[in-house]
C-alpha positions, 0 to 999 in steps of 0.5 A: 500500500502506497502512502501519500506524501501528505501523511508523512509524520502523522503517526509521530504527531498522534503519538506526541499528542496522546503519550503525555495524556496517557502519562498524566492519567497514569500518574494521576492514578498512582498519586490518588492511590497514594493519597487514599493509602495515606488517608487509610493509615490516618483513619486506622491510626486515629482508631488505634488512638481512640481505642487506647484513650478509652482504656482506664488510666491511659494518658494523652502522651500514651495515646499520641505515642500509639498514634505515631507508632501506627503512622511510622508503621504505615510508612508515614512521618510521625506527627508533632503533638499539635497535630493530634487532638484528644477530646475526652467526654464527648457527648454521644447521642444515645450511648453516653460519653466518648473520647475523640481522637482527631489527626491532621496530616499534611499531604502533598502530591509528588508529581501532580503539583509540578504538573499543575504549576506547568499548566497554570503557573499563576494558579495556587492549586498546585503549590499547597500542602493539603491537610488530611483529617481523620477522626475517630470516636469510641464510647467510654466504658 
C-alpha cells in the first residue's frame, strides 16, 4: 500500500499528542492511590488512638505515642503533638460519653503539583500542602 506524501509524520504527531495524556492519567492514578493509602493509615491510626484513650488510666502522651507508632508503621512521618487532638467526654447521642481522637496530616502530591504549576503557573492549586483529617470516636466504658 502506497502512502501519500501528505501523511508523512502523522503517526509521530498522534503519538506526541496522546503519550503525555496517557502519562498524566497514569500518574494521576498512582498519586490518588497514594493519597487514599495515606488517608487509610490516618483513619486506622486515629482508631488505634481512640481505642487506647478509652482504656482506664491511659494518658494523652500514651495515646499520641500509639498514634505515631501506627503512622511510622504505615510508612508515614510521625506527627508533632499539635497535630493530634484528644477530646475526652464527648457527648454521644444515645450511648453516653466518648473520647475523640482527631489527626491532621499534611499531604502533598509528588508529581501532580509540578504538573499543575506547568499548566497554570499563576494558579495556587498546585503549590499547597493539603491537610488530611481523620477522626475517630469510641464510647467510654
